[in-house]
C-alpha positions in Angstrom: -4.6 15.1 -24.4 -1.9 16.2 -21.9 -2.7 16.1 -18.2 -1.1 18.5 -15.7 0.2 16.7 -12.6 0.6 18.7 -9.4 2.8 17.6 -6.5 1.7 18.9 -3.1 5.1 18.0 -1.5 8.7 19.1 -1.6 9.6 15.9 -3.3 7.6 15.8 -6.6 5.9 12.4 -6.3 2.4 11.0 -5.6 0.9 7.6 -4.9 -2.8 6.8 -5.1 -5.3 4.0 -5.7 -7.5 4.2 -8.8 -10.2 2.3 -10.6 -10.4 3.1 -14.3 -13.7 3.7 -16.0 -15.5 0.8 -17.7 -15.8 3.1 -20.8 -12.8 3.8 -23.0 -11.8 7.4 -22.1 -9.5 9.7 -24.2 -5.8 8.7 -24.3 -3.5 11.1 -22.5 0.1 11.8 -21.6 1.7 13.8 -18.7 5.1 15.2 -17.9 5.5 12.7 -14.9 6.8 9.2 -15.1 4.4 6.5 -13.8 4.3 3.0 -12.5 1.0 1.1 -12.0 0.3 -2.2 -10.4 -3.1 -4.0 -10.5 -4.4 -5.0 -7.1 -7.5 -6.8 -8.2 -9.9 -7.3 -11.0 -9.3 -7.2 -14.7 -9.4 -4.9 -17.7 -7.3 -3.6 -20.5 -4.3 -1.1 -20.6 -3.8 0.7 -23.9 -0.5 2.3 -25.0 -1.1 3.9 -28.4 -1.3 0.8 -30.8 -0.5 -1.7 -28.0 -3.2 -3.5 -25.9 -2.4 -5.4 -22.7 -5.0 -7.5 -20.8 -4.8 -6.6 -17.1 -4.9 -9.0 -14.2 -4.1 -8.8 -10.5 -0.3 -8.4 -9.9 0.5 -7.0 -13.3 2.9 -4.0 -13.4 2.9 -1.3 -16.1 5.6 1.4 -16.9 4.5 4.7 -18.5 6.9 7.4 -19.9 6.1 11.0 -20.7 5.6 10.6 -24.4 3.4 7.6 -25.0 -0.4 8.1 -25.1 -2.1 5.7 -22.8 -5.3 4.8 -20.9 -6.6 1.9 -18.8 -10.1 0.5 -19.0 -11.9 -1.7 -16.4 -13.8 -4.8 -17.1 -17.5 -4.0 -16.3 -18.0 -7.4 -14.6 -14.8 -7.4 -12.6 -13.3 -3.8 -12.5 -9.6 -3.6 -12.0 -8.1 -1.4 -9.2 -4.5 -0.1 -9.4 -1.9 1.5 -7.2 -0.2 4.3 -9.3 2.9 6.2 -8.4 3.8 9.2 -10.6 6.9 11.4 -10.1 9.1 14.0 -11.7 12.1 12.4 -13.5 14.4 14.7 -11.5 13.7 12.5 -8.4 15.8 9.8 -10.0 18.2 12.0 -11.9 19.7 13.4 -8.7 20.5 9.9 -7.6 21.8 8.3 -10.9 20.7 9.0 -14.4 20.8 5.3 -15.3 17.7 4.8 -13.1 15.7 6.4 -15.9 16.8 4.0 -18.6 13.6 1.9 -18.2 11.7 4.9 -19.6 13.9 5.7 -22.6 12.2 3.2 -24.9 10.8 3.6 -28.4 7.1 3.2 -27.8 6.3 0.7 -30.6 9.1 -1.6 -29.5 8.7 -1.6 -25.7 6.8 -4.0 -23.5 5.2 -1.7 -21.0 3.7 -4.8 -19.2 5.5 -6.9 -16.5 3.4 -10.0 -16.0 2.2 -10.8 -12.5 3.8 -14.3 -12.5 7.4 -12.9 -13.0 9.7 -12.5 -10.1 10.1 -8.8 -10.9 6.4 -8.1 -10.6 6.2 -10.0 -7.3 9.0 -7.8 -5.9 7.3 -4.6 -7.1 3.8 -5.1 -5.7 4.7 -5.0 -1.9 7.0 -2.0 -2.5 4.2 -0.1 -4.2 1.9 -0.9 -1.3 4.5 0.6 1.1 4.7 3.8 -1.0 0.9 4.1 -1.0 0.7 3.6 2.8 3.5 6.2 3.4 1.8 8.8 1.2 -1.6 8.2 2.8 -0.5 8.2 6.4 2.1 11.0 6.1 3.9 10.2 9.3 7.2 11.9 10.0 9.7 11.1 7.3 7.1 9.7 4.9 8.5 11.4 1.9 12.0 10.2 2.5 10.9 6.6 2.9 8.7 6.8 -0.2 11.6 8.2 -2.2 13.9 5.5 -1.0 11.4 2.8 -2.0 11.0 4.4 -5.4 14.7 4.3 -5.9 14.8 0.6 -4.8 12.1 -0.2 -7.3 14.1 1.4 -10.1 17.2 -0.5 -9.2 15.2 -3.6 -9.8 13.9 -2.3 -13.1 17.5 -1.3 -14.2 18.9 -4.8 -13.4 16.0 -6.4 -15.4 16.4 -3.8 -18.2 20.2 -4.4 -18.5 19.6 -8.0 -19.5 17.5 -6.9 -22.5 19.8 -4.4 -24.3 23.1 -4.6 -26.2 26.3 -3.0 -25.1 26.0 -0.6 -28.0 22.5 0.5 -26.9 23.8 0.9 -23.4 26.6 3.2 -24.6 24.3 5.4 -26.6 21.8 5.7 -23.8 24.5 6.6 -21.3 25.7 9.3 -23.7 22.2 10.8 -23.9 21.7 10.9 -20.2 25.1 12.4 -19.6 24.1 15.3 -21.8 20.7 15.6 -20.0 22.5 15.6 -16.7 24.7 18.5 -17.9 21.7 20.5 -18.9 19.8 19.8 -15.7 22.8 20.6 -13.5 23.2 23.9 -15.3 19.5 24.7 -14.8 19.5 23.8 -11.1 22.5 26.0 -10.6 21.3 29.0 -12.5 17.4 28.9 -12.5 17.4 32.1 -10.4 19.0 34.0 -13.3 17.4 34.8 -16.7 18.6 31.7 -18.5 17.3 30.8 -22.0 17.2 27.7 -24.2 20.2 29.1 -26.1 22.3 28.9 -22.9 21.6 25.2 -22.5 22.2 24.5 -26.2 25.6 26.2 -26.0 26.5 24.0 -23.0 26.1 20.8 -25.0 27.2 22.2 -28.4 23.8 21.6 -30.1 21.4 23.9 -31.9 18.5 25.3 -29.9 16.0 23.2 -31.9 17.8 19.9 -31.2 18.3 20.8 -27.5 14.6 21.7 -27.2 13.5 18.4 -28.8 15.9 16.4 -26.7 14.8 18.0 -23.4 11.1 17.5 -24.2 11.6 13.9 -25.1 13.5 13.2 -21.9 11.5 15.3 -19.5 8.1 15.4 -21.0 7.9 19.2 -21.0 9.7 22.2 -22.4 12.8 23.6 -20.8 11.0 26.8 -20.1 8.2 25.0 -18.3 10.7 23.0 -16.3 12.5 26.2 -15.2 9.2 27.8 -14.2 8.2 24.8 -12.1 11.6 24.8 -10.4 11.2 28.5 -9.5 7.7 27.9 -8.2 9.0 25.0 -6.0 11.7 27.2 -4.6 9.1 29.9 -3.8 6.8 27.5 -2.0 9.6 26.2 0.2 10.5 29.7 1.3 6.9 30.8 1.7 6.4 28.3 4.5 9.8 28.5 6.1 10.5 32.3 6.1 8.9 35.7 6.7 10.4 37.2 3.5 8.0 39.3 1.5 6.3 37.8 -1.5 7.9 40.3 -3.8 11.4 39.4 -2.5 10.7 35.7 -3.0 9.5 36.4 -6.5 12.7 38.1 -7.7 15.0 36.0 -5.6 13.7 32.8 -7.3 14.2 34.0 -10.8 10.9 35.6 -11.9 11.3 38.8 -13.9 8.0 40.5 -12.9 5.3 40.1 -10.2 2.6 39.7 -12.8 4.2 36.7 -14.5 5.0 35.2 -11.0 1.4 35.5 -9.8 0.0 33.9 -13.0 2.5 31.0 -12.8 1.9 30.5 -9.1 -1.8 30.4 -9.5 -1.6 28.0 -12.4 0.6 25.5 -10.6 -0.8 25.6 -7.1 -4.4 26.7 -7.6 -4.1 29.5 -5.0 -2.3 32.8 -4.4 1.1 33.0 -2.7 -0.6 34.5 0.4 -3.1 31.8 0.6 -0.4 29.1 0.2 1.6 30.6 3.0 -1.4 30.7 5.3 -2.3 27.1 4.6 1.1 25.5 4.7 3.2 27.6 7.0 5.2 25.5 9.5 3.3 26.7 12.5 0.0 25.4 11.0 1.6 22.1 9.9 2.9 21.4 13.4 -0.4 22.4 15.0 -2.2 20.0 12.6 0.3 17.2 13.3 -0.1 17.6 17.1 -3.9 17.6 16.7 -3.8 14.4 14.7 -1.5 12.7 17.3 -3.9 13.7 20.1 -6.8 12.1 18.1 -4.8 8.9 17.7 -4.2 8.8 21.5 
């Protein structure tokens, strides 16, 4: 089963607290990357054929391709902080930050034990991200993103000690090609670009390019471009008075009908309703009201 993750912010990332079911639920994947840290309790975390006992302080890494699910101990249910995010958040900083997720599922240890120095450094940073995303004070997304990058620098330093120089070379080559494709998409998503355009850029067949992109990003190139266009529309909906039809075509959609279907699917509301709910005037009014309540 593949879950669809929605991000309600300009920076595509979420942080939340979660207690798994005591029953073993269906395994799932999602297009986001994910980090989980156990705050308390016990249970089991499954990654396809792998099974990890869970205890307080344990950290888990989840990529976009590996089926997984956590299960709580009925007598002592575990509670997690989870952070999930679009890979692009790290790619715009440095593609090497994604190396921790480029594993072959059957060979990788998703689990970082609570008693390791790495896990002890990750836990307080995950707590900061959860607090920032919950409180949503001015600059919360920027701080959460900076902490996410810091966490992945720690992962990268740990990961580098576990791979050979040849593996490092091959991984770097793959991510250079991914960076080329993503740069092309971000530059031209407003145009009618196709898979064949990205394939020509790296000198591969369309099939190979499609498989490579899906393996790295957890979704098809077409879906990634559509999500990018929707994100561009949402920004302009709340920051401009441009007509919805103008935003539709400016951001790369070829028809109003396809735009409305895609927008409804991603946001759960119409463009008009989204503008009314999130326009800057309403955001500032809500912020001022919240500040008055605190005072």
